[in-house]
C-alpha positions as CSV (number, residue, x, y, z in Angstrom):
1,X,0.0,0.0,0.0
2,X,1.6,3.3,-1.1
3,X,-0.2,6.4,-0.2
4,X,0.7,10.1,-0.7
5,X,1.4,12.0,2.5
6,X,-1.5,13.9,4.2
7,X,-1.5,17.5,2.9
8,X,0.8,16.7,-0.1
9,X,-1.4,15.6,-3.0
10,X,1.6,15.3,-5.3
11,X,3.5,13.0,-3.2
12,X,7.0,13.5,-1.8
13,X,9.4,15.4,-4.1
14,X,11.7,16.8,-1.3
15,X,15.5,16.5,-1.2
16,X,15.0,15.7,2.4
17,X,16.5,12.2,3.0
18,X,14.0,11.4,5.7
19,X,10.9,12.4,3.6
20,X,10.5,8.9,2.1
21,X,11.1,7.2,5.5
22,X,8.4,9.6,7.0
23,X,6.0,8.7,4.3
24,X,6.6,4.9,4.9
25,X,6.1,5.3,8.7
26,X,2.9,7.3,8.0
27,X,1.6,4.4,5.8
28,X,2.6,1.9,8.6
29,X,0.9,4.1,11.3
30,X,-2.3,4.0,9.2
31,X,-2.1,0.3,9.1
32,X,-1.7,0.2,12.9
33,X,-4.5,2.7,13.5
34,X,-6.6,0.4,11.5
35,X,-5.6,-2.6,13.6
36,X,-6.5,-0.6,16.8
37,X,-9.8,0.5,15.4
38,X,-10.7,-3.0,14.4
39,X,-9.7,-4.5,17.7
40,X,-11.9,-2.1,19.6
41,X,-14.9,-2.3,17.4
42,X,-16.2,-5.3,19.4
43,X,-15.9,-3.6,22.8
44,X,-19.4,-2.3,23.4
45,X,-19.4,1.5,23.5
46,X,-15.8,2.1,24.3
47,X,-14.1,4.7,22.2
48,X,-10.3,4.5,21.3
49,X,-9.5,7.4,23.8
50,X,-11.5,5.6,26.5
51,X,-9.6,2.4,25.7
52,X,-6.4,4.3,26.0
53,X,-7.5,5.4,29.5
54,X,-8.3,1.9,30.5
55,X,-4.9,0.7,29.4
56,X,-3.2,3.3,31.6
57,X,-5.4,2.3,34.6
58,X,-4.6,-1.4,33.8
59,X,-1.0,-0.7,34.6
60,X,-1.6,1.2,37.9
61,X,-4.4,2.9,39.8
62,X,-4.2,6.7,39.6
63,X,-5.9,10.0,40.6
64,X,-7.7,12.0,38.1
65,X,-5.0,14.6,37.8
66,X,-2.3,11.9,37.4
67,X,-4.4,10.2,34.7
68,X,-5.1,13.4,32.8
69,X,-1.3,14.1,32.8
70,X,-0.5,10.7,31.5
71,X,-3.0,11.1,28.8
72,X,-1.9,14.6,28.0
73,X,-5.5,15.9,28.3
74,X,-7.2,18.5,30.4
75,X,-8.5,17.3,33.8
76,X,-12.1,18.3,32.8
77,X,-11.6,16.0,29.7
78,X,-10.5,13.2,31.8
79,X,-13.3,13.7,34.1
80,X,-15.9,13.4,31.5
81,X,-14.2,10.2,30.2
82,X,-14.0,8.7,33.7
83,X,-17.7,9.5,34.4
84,X,-18.7,7.5,31.2
85,X,-16.3,4.7,32.2
86,X,-17.9,4.6,35.7
87,X,-21.4,4.6,34.4
88,X,-20.4,1.8,32.0
89,X,-19.1,-0.2,35.1
90,X,-15.6,-0.3,33.7
91,X,-13.9,2.0,36.3
92,X,-14.5,2.6,39.9
93,X,-13.7,5.6,42.0
94,X,-12.8,5.5,45.8
95,X,-11.3,7.9,48.3
96,X,-7.7,7.5,49.2
97,X,-7.5,6.7,53.0
98,X,-4.2,8.7,53.2
99,X,-5.6,11.7,51.5
100,X,-9.5,11.9,51.6
101,X,-9.4,14.8,49.2
102,X,-8.0,12.6,46.3
103,X,-10.0,10.1,44.5
104,X,-8.5,6.9,43.5
105,X,-9.4,5.5,40.0
106,X,-9.1,1.8,39.2
107,X,-10.3,-0.8,36.7
108,X,-13.2,-3.0,37.7
109,X,-13.2,-6.7,36.6
110,X,-15.3,-5.7,33.6
111,X,-12.8,-3.1,32.7
112,X,-9.8,-5.5,33.0
113,X,-11.9,-7.9,30.8
114,X,-12.2,-5.2,28.2
115,X,-8.6,-4.5,28.1
116,X,-7.7,-8.2,27.9
117,X,-10.2,-8.9,25.2
118,X,-9.2,-5.9,23.0
119,X,-5.6,-6.7,23.4
120,X,-6.1,-10.3,22.4
121,X,-8.0,-9.1,19.2
122,X,-5.2,-6.6,18.5
123,X,-2.6,-9.4,18.8
124,X,-4.6,-11.7,16.5
125,X,-5.0,-8.9,13.9
126,X,-1.3,-8.1,14.1
127,X,-0.4,-11.8,13.8
128,X,-2.5,-12.0,10.6
129,X,-0.6,-9.0,9.1
130,X,2.8,-10.4,10.1
131,X,2.0,-13.8,8.7
132,X,1.6,-12.0,5.3
133,X,5.2,-10.8,5.5
134,X,8.1,-12.8,4.2
135,X,9.4,-14.7,7.1
136,X,12.9,-13.2,6.5
137,X,11.5,-9.6,7.0
138,X,9.5,-10.2,10.2
139,X,12.6,-9.9,12.6
140,X,13.6,-6.7,10.8
141,X,10.1,-5.3,11.3
142,X,10.2,-6.2,15.0
143,X,13.7,-4.5,15.3
144,X,12.5,-1.5,13.5
145,X,9.4,-1.2,15.7
146,X,11.4,-1.7,18.8
147,X,13.9,1.0,17.7
148,X,11.1,3.3,16.8
149,X,9.3,2.9,20.1
150,X,12.6,3.6,21.9
151,X,13.3,6.7,20.0
152,X,9.6,7.9,20.6
153,X,10.3,7.3,24.4
154,X,13.3,9.7,24.1
155,X,11.2,12.4,22.4
156,X,8.1,12.0,24.6
157,X,9.2,10.2,27.8
158,X,5.7,9.4,29.0
159,X,4.7,7.8,25.7
160,X,5.5,4.2,26.6
161,X,3.2,4.1,29.5
162,X,0.2,6.0,28.1
163,X,-0.2,4.4,24.6
164,X,-2.6,1.4,24.4
């Protein structure tokens, strides 16, 4: 699949040595977004941003402020998302005994099940794509993705923890 870059209807004509690589990564990222969208489609009424919040909470309980910071959203946005997830029975709120002014947010068993189910679907869909690759190229793809993730972590240090 070869696509022209967004905002560049004529394709890449730049002398920039990274331009073609950026275009290839954009194409790959579109495929990964499609895998993400497919994997979450079966989760009843959970959006991709809400799923991202569930993934962050699956790693550790948090406060609303901490969660908003990890997701790089305003606390009011995080609050609306949490309210919907609480109403859906996927997240629970409780008061922290050591600081009664702070609310602890945690996944319910249903929330953990959603994360597990969507992650299993995502793994299945990624496996289907990887099986289409020449077996000799799979290790190169894995190494490139690991390198890309490590570089992204250097650019945005919280990235590794907050991405679903």
